[in-house]
N, C-alpha and C positions, 0 to 999 in steps of 0.2 A: 442603410439597406432595410427594407421592410418585406419580409418573406412570409408574413403570417398567413397568407392564403395558400402556401405550398402544402400539398397533401399527397400522401401515397398510401394506397391500401393494398398493394401487392405483397403477398406473404414473403416474397424473396427480396423486397426492397432493403437497401442497406439502412440500418438503424443504429443509433448510438448505443453504446454500453455505458452505464453509469454506476460507479462504485463510490460509496461514501468513506472518507478517511475519518478514522476515529482514534481516540486515546482513552485509556482507562483513567480518565480525569476530566476536569471541566474546561481545559484549554488545549489549543493546538498552536499553530503559528501565531495567532493573534493572542498574545499572552494576557492582555487585559480583558479578554472575553468573559472571564469568570466574574468580573465586576459589573457586567450588564444586568439590569433587573430581569431580563428575559432568560438568563442562564441559571438553570437549576444546579444546585451544589450537592445533590444527593448521589454523587458518583460512587459511593461505597455501598449503595443499595442496589439489589438485583433489579428493582423496578426501573432504575435509570436505563439499564440496558434492554430490558423487556420493552419499554416504551419506544426506544429507538428502533428496535427490530420491527415492531408493528408499523411504525411510520414508514420505514424503508420498504417493507413488503407491500403495504397498501399502495405505494407509488410505483411498484414493480421495478425497483432498482435491481440490478444484477446482484449486488451484495454490498457489504461493507468490510473493511479490514482495519485492524488495529496496528498502528505503528508502535514501536516499543524501543526502550533503551534498557539495557541490562544493568540498571543502577540509577543514580541521580547525577545529573550533569554537574561537574565541578571544574571544568576547564577554565572558566572565566571567573576569577576572584573567589574560588571555592564554592561551597554549597549554598551560600546565602542567596545569590541572585535567583536561581530557579525556585527556591522555596519562598522567598519573599514576593517575587513577581508573579508566580504561578505559571511557569513555563510548561513545556511539553513533558511533564512528568507522567510516568505510568505507575499509578498507585496500586494496581492489581496486575497479576500475571494475565495477559490477554487470553491465554488458553483456558483460564477458569471461567471467563464470561461467555465463551462461545456456546457451551451447553445451555446456559441460561437463556440466551437468545434463540437457540435452536428449538427450545420447548414451546415458544410462542409464535413460531413461524413454520412455514411449510416449503417455501421455495427460495427464500433469501439465502444468498451465498454469504459465508462467514469466514473471515480470514484473520490469521494471527501472524505476527512477525517473530521468527525464531532464528537464531544464529547458527550457522554451520561450524563456527569456530570454537564453541564452548560445550557442545553436546555430542554424544555418541550417535551414530546412525541408528542404532537399535532403539535408543530412547526417543529420538525424533520420529522414526517411522511408526513406532507403537503408539505414542501419545496422539499424533496427528491422525493416524488411521482409526484409532478408537473413537475420536470425536466425529470423524467422517462417517463411520458406521452408525453412530447414534443419531446423527443429523439426517440420515438418509442420503448421503452423498452431496453435501453442500459446503465442504470445508476447502479453504485455500491456505497455502503456506506461502507467506511472503519471505522468500529466502534472502537472508543477508549474511555477509561475512563479518560484519561489525567494523567500526572505524574509530573507536576510542580506547585509550589505554585504561580508563576507569573501568570499562567492561572487562578488559583482560584481567585487571587486578581482582575484580569480583569473582572471576573464574579461577583464581589461583595462579595466574600467569604473570611473568615479569613484564610483559608487554605484548603488543600485537606482532605477529609475524609480518614480513613484508607483504605489500599489497597483492602482488601477483601470486605469491605463495598461498595467501588466504583463498584465492579463487581456485588454485590447484587442489587444495584440500576440499573446497566446496564441491568441485567436480566429483571427487571420490565419494564424498558424503551422499550426493545425489545418486551416484551409481549404486552405492550400498543400499540406500533407502529403496530404490527401485527394485533391486534384487529381493529385498525383504518383502515389499508389497506384492511382488510376483511369486512369493513362496506359497501362496494359496491360489488354487484354481477356483473357478466359479462352482457354486452349488456343492460344497463339500459335505454338508450335513445330511445325514440319512434319517435320523430319528426313528429307527425301526425298533419299536419297543419289544416286539415278539422275538426278533433275532438278537436283541441286545446290541445293535450296531448304531452307535451315536453319529460317527462321522467316517468318511472314507479316507483312510490314511494315504492312499495313492494320489490324493489331490493336494497334499501338503508336502513341501520340499524344503531341503536345506538351501540357504542362500550361498554360503561358502564364498563370501566376497573377501578378497585380500588386495589391498593397494599399498601405496607407499605411506599414506598418512593414517588410514583407518582399515579395520577389518572387522568382520562379523560373521558368525556362523549361521544364525537363524535356525529354524524358521520363526517368523513372528507367531505369537499366540493369537493374533487378531486377524480375522478373515477379511476378504475383499469387501469394499463398500459398493453401493449401487453405481458409483461413478469410477470404480476401480481403485483409485487412490486420490489424495488431495490434489486440487489444481495448484500449479506452481506459478507464483508471482515473483517478479524480480525488478529491481530499480537501479541497477548499476549503470552509470553513464560513461565511465572510462572505457578505453578501448578493450581492456580485458573484461570489464563488466559486460560490455555489449557482446563480446564473444561468448561469455557464459550464458547470457540471456538468449542468444540465438540458438544455443544448443538445448536449453531447458525450459525457458519461460513460456507459459500460456497466456500470461498477462504481464505487460511491462508498465510500471508506473514511472512516468518521467516528469521532471519538474516543469513548472510553467516557464515559458521563455518567449521571446519575440516570435511571431509567426514564421518567418523564414527559418529560424533555428529549429522549430518544431517540425516543419516540413522536411528539413534536411535530416533530422533524427529519424523520422518515419521512413524516409527513403533508404537511409543507411541500414536500418534494421531489416527492412525487406530484402535488401541485397545480402545481408548476413544470414537471414533465414534461408534464402535460396541456396547459399553456399553450404549451409548445414543440411541441405536436403529436405527442408521444410517449406510449407506453403505459407503465404501471408496470412491466410485465415486460421492457421494453427496458433497464432499469437495475436492477442488484442493489445494494441498500444494505446495507453490512456494518459495523456498529459494531465497534470493537476491544475485545477482552476479554483480560484476563490470567488464566490459570488455573493454580493450584497444586493438583495432585492427588496422591493416594496410594491405597494399597489400602483404607485406612479414613480417616474424618474426622480421627482423632487423628494419623495419620501425615502427612496433608496439612497439618494445623496446625503440626506440628513442623517440617516442611520449610519452610513459609512463614516461621516465626519464625527459622529458621537463615538463610534467604536474606536476611531483613531485617537480621540482624546483620552480614552481609557488605557491606552498602551503605555507601558513604561519606556521611557526614552532609551534606557540601556539594554532592553531585552534583545534587540536584534544583534547587538555585539555579543551578548552572552550566548545566544542560540548559535550564531554563526561561528563562534569560537569552538563550540562543541563539534560543529560540522567539519571545520577545517583542521581541528586537532591542535590549535594553538590559541593562547590567550590574546585576543585582539586589543586588549587594553595595554599590553606590553609589546606586542609584535605587530607593527602596522604596515610594513612593506612586504612585498611578495618574497623577497629574499629572506627576510627575518622569519616569516611564517614557514617557509620551506625548511629553514634550519631548525626551527623549534618543534615542528610536528613529528619529526622522525618518520615512523611507519604508520602513524595515525592519520585520520582525516578521510573524507570522501573525495577521492581524487578528481572525479569528473566535475563536481561542483567547485572544488578549489581551483581547477584549471579555468573554469568559467570566470571566476572572480579575478584571477590573474590577467586574463585577456581583457576584461573590462577595465581594469586598472591601467593596463598599457595603452588602451585605446582612448581613455578619457583623461588621463593625467591624474586621476584620483589615487590616493594611497589604496593599498589592498583593503585595509580596514574600512575606509570610506565606501569602497565598492560593495561591501556586504550590507550596507544599511538600506533596507527596503521598507518603505511605509506602505500601508494598506492601499493608498491611492495609486501607488506605483504599479500594482500588479492585479488588483481586483477588477472584476466585471461588475459594474454598479448600474442598476437601472430597474425599470419595470419588468414584468415577465416577458413582455414583447421585446424590449430592448435586449435583455439577457439572451432570450432565445435567438434573436437575430445574430448576436455575436457568436454564440455556440454553433449555430448552423453554418455560419461563414467559416469558422475554423474547421468544423467537421468536414464540410464539403470541399475545402481547399487543401486537404491532405495533411492536416496536423495530427490526425490520429483516428482511432476507431470509437472514440467516446471520451469520457473524462472521469478523473478522480475528483470528487467534490471535497474541497478543503473547507472546513468550518471556521466561522468566526466566533460564534457562541455555540457551545456543544451541549446538546444536539439540536438546539432550537433553530440555528441558521439552516441546518439540514431540513428541518420541518418546514421552514418557509420556502425553501427551494422545492420540496416535494409538493407543497400545497399550491404554489403560485406558478412555478416555471414548468414542472413536469406536464401539467395539462396542456400548456401551450406547445410543448414539444410533441405531445401526442396528437394534438390537432393538426400539426404539420406533417404527420406521418413519420416523424424522426425518432420516435421512441415507442416501445411496445405498450399495448394497453392490457395485455394478459401475458402471463408466463406460458411458454410452450414446452417446457421440460421440467422435470422434477429435481434434476441435479444442477449444480452450478456449472459444471463442464457443458452440459447440454444447453443451457441458456447462453453461455458464452459462444457456443458454436453456431448460434443462429446468425443470419446475415446482418 
């Protein structure tokens, strides 16, 4: 399909939303990316994040967000694999790099992953709202309930609560955070030097939230931001996760999947949003895509083949062990994984691997092994744009989360090569239309 001549200039035309996936480190899903000569390794330097923010804003991306793990993965053969191979480690707290990126940008949305299972609502509401105020209303919170026992241990817990119970607590945490964010009305500051009146106390209220799992009195000491409060992201794919997302999420990050599966997810979430009394436009659904691009299809294929040669053979088993909550070097069947993982693991993804195992005859462990060539979109800017346009217009989502291969240089290649092609087709903005992240996400 060649749709390079397609164009739309209507201000109300449906356009993609694009968000870059990041880690506070040099690698993401493609663990060998740090070995590529194009990959900078100064990820402990503020300049690493400043450069990324400038690149994303120049391309007019909606934003970026940082995935996070509350520790170092050790589900598969202990600590060594993720440290030796360079897996998806978070070497810095994502909340600490958002202000760094906010200082060199004016419109770019900035998101951090923080768990509802390990922090109090007051701590969450205050820290996120503080950065939202300082950024001028550009912060997103990727809400997770966490899925690994190692994270629970780091929080001083014996293990994770059951899956649905984690979401029950998350509902209360979001209710409490909302009450705290709403404890300030707009325009509370008076700054009347003559009368000695700093702020109007009638515009600040107690939250007085009390639930089964959490409670908080409030009010926050932090006022409202220009967008009111942080944008809420969510990535749950289980039935309970989708129910939670339908109630709260303004952005849903969903994993890459065959087109029929993405279309089914998109339709299902729209039904759930309607049942929750919300409109489809209240929530942007963004599947993850990995793109390897180059000036020509041949250059892109060569780049993908080289990246694949840099990958550690064992990494996928190590990464997916963390995701499913069981060591896949020891537990290879669906039954063994279910018995070993207890309350850990991301249920929606685990269910997907189990279905693939049953359908293909592969063991569960074999079903988790995905090479770059199995899931990436590889090609010239025109080829990549064709594929993204086809997915976008066929009801796979409202845009995409861009998964990197080399951090952040593969994002830079996408922004430099593919974004102009999408803009030429009228599929992506050429300018920001709002100063807040929520404002830009609400555009058609």
